[in-house]
C-alpha positions, 0 to 999 in steps of 0.5 A: 252834501244834499246833492251826494246823498241823493246822489248815494240813494240813486246809486242804492236804488239802482243796484237794488232793482238789478238785484231783484232783476237778477233773482227772476228765472230768465223765463220772466224777462223779455229780450229783442234780438235779431233775424239772420244775424249774420247777414251782409247785404247783396252786392248791389250790383247783383241785386239790380240783376236779381230784382230785374227777374223777380222783384218780389222775392228779392225785395223780401231778402234786402237787408243786412246786419252789422257785425255779432260783436256789434249787436251785442255791444248794442245790447241785443240778447238774441242772434241767429245764425244758420248753418250749412254742412259741408263735411268735405268743404268746398261745397259752397266756395263758388256761388254761381251769383259771382258769375252773374254779374262782372265788378262784384267785390272778392269772396272768401280771400282767406279760403275758409270756404273750401275746409270742412265744416258748417258754413254761415249763409241765407241762400245758395249762389245769391244771398251768400255774403255773410259777417262770419263764413263759418259757424266756427268764426261765429263761435270764435267771435261770440267767445272773444265777446262773452270774455271781454263782458263776462257779466252779460245778460244770457244769449239766446242763439237761434238756428236753423239747419239749412238743408231744404232742396233748392230751385234748379241750378242751385247746389244742393245742400248737404242732409242734416243727419244724427251724425251731423247733429253730433258733430254740430252739438260737439262744434258749439262746445269745442269753440264756445265752451260747456261752461258758458252754455245753458242746456237742456240737462241743467234745466231738467236737473232731476225732473222726469222730463224736461217739459215738466221741469219747464212747466215747474219753472225750473229754469234758472236764475238769471243770475245763474245765466249771466255769461252764458249762450242758449242754443235753439234748433228753430227746426220742425217735423224730421229735423227735430225727430233726427235731433232727438233721436236717442236723446230723450228729453233732449239728453246730452245735446246741446240745444234745445228743440222747438218740440211741441208742447205735449213732448218730453222735450218741449221747452223753447218754442218757436211761434213766428206769428206775434198775433198768435193768441196762444203765445200768453198761454204757453208762457204762463205755462213755463215755455220760453217762445220766440216770435218775430216783430217783423219779416220780409221787409214789409212791416219796415217799409210802411213803418208798421209796429203792429206786429211788435206791439203783439209780440211785446204783449203777448209775452213771448221771451224772444222778439227778433227783428231786422231793424234795431238800427233803422233800415239802409236799404230804403227810406223808413223811420222803422226800427225797433227796441223797447222804451229807453232805446233798450233790448232787455225788460222785465217780461210785462206778463209777470211783472208786477 
């Protein structure tokens, strides 16, 4: 009987703790997620050949991920998806890397790369294998997982709109225009559902600007954000200007944007250097900040956790890594999680 009573007390304490967490605004949590979450490994035959040409550059992209579903099941609360526009279809259907070395596995056996729409991969011609080749496939996978886990923590999705000029011989990406960004917004709503999103209009509410709402702490409570996704455009300069064009304070837009503090659109900021002393200041002002625990495989190869420790202390709400699991590409004990092998916790800056 004594054991039963203690069990009831313990369960009550856990439920009470969950209730307290649910009353936190989402800027007062801290989560771990993955970088280039869709990425499969470059085929070993191709990787070996390319490494002979440029071993340093190839070492930086020598990593891969399990499926988006497996990552979410593990408890990751942030994913990164890179998209290339392909309005006509077929632009990236036959990467040149397939022709460089014989004996590689088949690519895109279903022919989805020939169809119009946003494509998902890392680098044209060489690092093109993805767990989800199209953005639509990514969104459908997210929707299916969310439907099966209706009370999940909010999941942040950072996105790169890839259209930078490539080296000679690489397929030239299609440039992102305001119309293409419109299509990106529409695709998210179509395949994920607006009811499953937290968008800038909801955070801005009745405030004059999105930034003023954020500085006033008008983020939703965790209980209101459960079961939802938050998309972030991880870009700078002209791409941000294009996305914001005719959408002051991101009115009517789906993604939050990496707008600079002091602009009406500033809400979620990208600060990739975790040692950046301004991160804590920005977090305390109400912004959400994403930073990185590691990059280019460097920290993992020498088992250096200093950037991760700095990221944790900074209060950045989103910390990305390529190593929620140990590397399968080289020998290292490096892996990233919070205490207790978790990927979600109360933000230490706000924890009393």
